[in-house]
N, C-alpha and C positions, 0 to 999 in steps of 0.2 A: 722524412715525413712526406716527401713528394717523389713521384716516379721519375719525371724528367728533370731537366734543369729548370731553375726558377726563372720565370719570364717577367713576373710583376710582383711587387710587394706594396701593400698599403699598411701604414703604421698609424694606429689611433692611440694617441698619448693622453693619459689621464693624470689628474692631480698635478703635483709639482713637475712631473715630466712635461706636461702640456705647456707649462710656463717657462721652463729652462732648457728645453732640449737643444736649442741652437747654441746658446752660450756655453753650455757644458760639454758639447760634443756628442751628446747622446744620439743625435741624428746620424752623424758619421759612423758611430759605433754600431748602430742598428743596421745600416746599409752594409757595413763591413761584415757583420755577422751573417747576413744573407749571402754575401759573396764567399763565405767560408773562411774569412780571416780570423786568426786567433787573437786573443786579448792583448798580446804583446806585439802584434804585427805592425811594423812601421808604416804600412800602406793605409792604415785606418784614416789618417788625416786627409788622404786623397781618395777616399772610398767613393765619393760621388763621380770622380773622373773614371775610376775603374769600373763602376757600374755602367756609365755611359758606353765605355769601350766594350763591355760584355753584353750590351743590349738589354740591360735590366731596367725596367720602368719601375719607379717608386714614387710614392707621395706620402706626405705627413698630414694628419688631421688631428686637431687638438680638441679635447673634450674636458672642460672644466666644470661642467654641470653635474656629472655623476659623482656623488660624495661617498657612497658606501663601497669604496674600493681602495686598495693599497695606494698610497700617494705616488709611487713610482711604477705604475702599471702601463703596459703596452699590449694592445691587441694587434696581431700581425696577420693580415690576410695574404696568403701566398698563392700565386697561380703558377703552375708549371707549364712547360712547353706542350704537354698533352691536354691542357685545359682543365686539369684537376685543381680544385681550390681547397686549401687547408687553412683553418683559423687557429692560431696559437695565442694564448694569453699568458703573459709572464710578468714577473715582478723583479725589480732590482732591489735586493735586500741589503746592499751595502758591501763595501770591501771587494768589489768586483764579482760578488756572488749574485746568482739569479735563481729563481724558482719558476718552473713552468706550472701553471695552475689549471690550464684548460686546453684541450685539443678538440676542435670541432664540436664544442658544446659539452664535452664530457669532462667533468672535474677530475683532475689528477693532482699529484704532487711529485715533482721531479726536480731534484737538486743538482744533478750532474757531478756529485762527489765521487761516484764510482764509474767504471767503464759501463756504459749504458746502451741498451738496444731498445728501440721502440718498434713493436710489431703491430701492424694493422692487419686484422684477420677476420674471417667469417666466424661467427659465434656458433661453433659446432663441437660435438664431443671429439676428443682426441687431438685437437689442434694444439692445445697447451702442451700435451705430452710430446707431440712432434717437436715443438720448439725446445723443450728441455732436453730431449734426447739428442738433438743436434749439438747443443752446448756440451752435454756430457761426452758425446763421441769425440769432441775436440778438446777434452780435458779442461773445460771452463767451469769453474765453481761459481754457483749462484749465491750472491750475498742477500739480495732482496728481489721479490717478484710481486708485482701488482697487476691485477687484471681488471679492466673497466670495460663496460659495454654500453652502447647507445640504447639497445633494446634487445630482449631475448631473441636469439636466432638471427640477428642481423650483424652489425659491425661491432667488433670488440678491439680493444687495445691492450697489449701486454707490454709492460715495462719491466725489463730485467736488468738489475745492476749486478755486475760480476767483479770478481777479484782479478781476472785475467783480461787481457785485451781481446776485443771482438774483431776478428779478422774478416776479410772479404770472403774467405772460404766458409766461415760460419754463416755469414749473410746468405751466400748462395745456397747452402744446405737448407737453411730455414725457408727460403723463397721457393725451393723445389716443390713444396706442397701446393696443390691447387687451391687450398683454403687460405693461403697467405696472400694478402694484397700487397704488402710491402714490409720490408725489414730495414731499419735505418739505425746507424750508430748515432748517438746523441752526444754532442760536445757542447757544454755550456760555458 
């Protein structure tokens, strides 16, 4: 979702997350996720120290005022080393599962149950065809595709869930188009 490495992350925690994030380890898990640690990674408990060593700035803000939101919601503002900012809103739905509900103000639904790629692109004819052609050329079968756009002719997001793993070769092929801003494998 970001071009460079993540330099800074701000977590706004809502509902019960806002009240329990320290005691339940949610804070450490969120920082670990930004660092790319998996859910079973032993380093999660020391994620603050790993973040410090990596030069990752982070902070937590609680919001218990907003009521019309899932109780375990977090809004994460990520800033990369190139200065690009991305805002992701997600929900913890229990059992270690999460759903991404929004990226940069665009409502989506992303569960992470399949191999998933998120493509940020210019909203122009032929861009989706390019993406699916790249997947087909690499023998990757598409299970689900969703396309969202901020505004006609501007920025769009394609979420593709596949049966096969999405390799670096596939990412490079997709990003070869001048209309692709970024292509990222998503692991929830």
